[in-house]
C-alpha positions, 0 to 999 in steps of 0.5 A: 065932236069932229076929231078929223085931226086924228084921222078916222078910226085910229083917233077914235080907238085912241080916245077910247083907250085914253078913256078906259085908262082914266076909268082904271086910274079912277078905280085904283087911285080915287084922288080926283073924285071920279067914283067909277 
């Protein structure tokens, strides 16, 4: 996946933070069927 729009490491860190937030939300509120 080429995320050249975000500009280097900042975009990658942002994606990692969003993924971690999704995992935390999936753990706290298992409404979407994520079972992490």
